[in-house]
C-alpha positions in Angstrom: 83.8 59.3 78.9 85.2 63.0 77.6 84.3 66.0 79.4 84.7 69.6 77.7 87.4 71.7 77.7 87.1 75.6 77.3 90.7 74.9 75.4 89.3 72.3 72.5 92.2 69.9 71.6 93.2 70.6 75.0 93.7 67.5 77.7 94.5 69.8 80.6 92.6 73.1 79.6 90.2 72.6 82.7 93.6 72.5 84.5 95.0 75.2 83.0 91.3 77.6 83.3 91.5 76.4 86.9 95.5 77.7 87.5 95.1 80.5 85.6 91.7 81.6 87.9 93.1 81.2 91.4 96.4 83.1 90.1 93.7 86.2 89.3 91.7 85.9 92.5 95.1 85.7 94.7 96.6 88.6 93.4 93.6 90.9 94.6 94.3 93.3 97.3 91.4 94.4 99.8 90.3 97.7 97.9 91.8 99.9 100.6 94.8 102.5 100.6 95.9 100.3 103.6 97.9 97.3 102.8 96.5 94.0 101.4 98.6 91.6 102.9 101.3 91.9 100.8 104.8 92.6 101.2 105.7 95.3 103.7 106.5 99.0 101.9 109.4 99.8 100.7 111.4 103.0 99.9 110.4 103.1 96.6 107.1 102.0 97.1 105.7 102.6 101.0 102.7 101.4 101.9 99.8 104.0 102.0 97.6 105.2 104.7 95.2 108.5 104.7 94.5 110.9 107.2 92.0 108.8 108.7 94.6 105.8 109.2 95.2 106.8 113.2 96.6 103.6 114.0 99.4 102.3 112.0 101.7 98.8 112.0 104.5 98.2 110.4 107.1 95.9 110.8 110.6 97.0 111.4 112.5 98.3 108.1 109.2 98.7 106.6 108.1 102.1 105.1 104.6 103.7 105.1 103.3 106.9 103.5 100.6 109.4 105.5 99.1 111.3 102.6 96.8 114.0 103.7 94.8 116.5 100.9 95.8 120.4 101.1 95.5 123.8 99.2 98.1 125.9 99.1 95.8 128.3 97.5 93.1 128.4 100.2 96.6 128.0 103.0 95.6 125.2 104.1 98.8 123.3 105.1 99.6 120.0 107.0 102.7 119.6 109.5 104.2 117.4 111.7 104.3 118.5 115.2 105.8 117.7 118.7 105.0 115.5 119.8 107.3 113.8 117.2 107.5 110.0 116.8 110.4 108.2 119.4 113.5 108.0 116.8 113.7 104.2 117.9 110.9 103.0 117.1 109.8 105.2 113.8 111.7 107.7 112.0 110.2 110.4 109.7 111.6 110.3 106.2 110.1 113.8 104.4 107.6 115.2 102.8 106.5 114.8 99.1 103.9 116.8 97.2 101.7 115.6 94.6 99.1 117.1 91.9 95.9 115.7 92.8 93.6 117.3 90.4 94.9 119.7 87.9 97.4 121.6 87.5 95.7 124.9 87.3 95.1 127.6 89.5 93.5 126.6 93.0 94.3 123.1 92.4 94.6 120.9 95.2 97.4 118.4 96.1 98.7 116.1 98.0 101.1 115.8 100.7 102.6 112.5 101.8 104.8 112.0 105.1 107.0 109.1 104.6 107.5 107.0 107.9 110.5 104.3 108.4 109.6 102.0 111.1 113.1 101.0 112.7 112.2 99.0 115.7 109.8 97.2 118.1 107.6 99.3 120.2 104.4 101.8 120.0 105.1 105.4 119.5 102.9 108.5 118.8 103.5 111.1 116.4 100.8 114.4 115.8 99.8 116.4 112.3 98.5 119.8 112.7 96.0 120.7 110.0 96.0 124.8 109.2 93.7 126.4 107.4 93.2 130.5 106.2 90.7 130.3 109.8 93.2 128.7 112.1 96.5 129.4 111.7 98.0 132.5 111.0 101.6 133.3 109.8 102.3 130.1 108.7 103.5 128.9 105.1 103.9 125.6 103.3 107.5 125.2 104.8 106.5 127.2 108.1 103.6 126.2 110.5 102.7 129.2 112.6 104.1 130.7 115.6 101.6 129.3 118.2 98.6 126.5 117.2 96.2 128.2 119.6 93.6 130.2 117.9 94.2 133.5 115.8 94.0 136.5 117.6 92.0 137.9 114.4 88.5 136.7 113.9 87.9 135.2 110.3 85.1 137.2 110.2 83.5 139.8 111.5 80.6 137.1 113.2 82.8 134.2 113.8 86.3 133.9 115.6 88.6 131.7 114.2 89.6 128.5 115.5 92.1 126.3 117.0 93.8 124.0 114.0 92.6 120.4 114.0 95.6 117.9 115.3 95.5 114.2 114.9 97.3 112.2 116.9 98.8 108.9 115.1 99.5 105.6 116.7 102.5 103.2 115.5 102.9 99.7 116.5 106.0 98.2 115.2 106.8 94.6 115.9 
């Protein structure tokens, strides 16, 4: 009895098709911005996380980027502030800007904070999110002198609020 093949004239067509299907399905990631169980992030291709990913796990030597949205035209900025990570566990490797949605005036941008896991342990760091209503005197490179609510109200009726502080926990091991 002879079986049908998707490759006419080939006895091993079914085996090749099965192998191709297996290769395609095992190469698919989880569909999230986090790691998909593949190799750890490298200097050229760090693992990517978003501002909502406050619990991060990494291996020694792994690099990852924490990417946030910001818009300089509305004086919206992010800063790495105290407490900074324990340098024996995690080291900051800087920030990098990238266009997000167009290059015109008022276009949003993405900012990636890159870190490298150094040694086993647990550490925390904090990002400060300033907007024109929460921080006074800040620029893209210069955080505000204080992280308390601004002294001047944003509008006549509503006083300014304190800027958002997000603390991230990183486990290296």
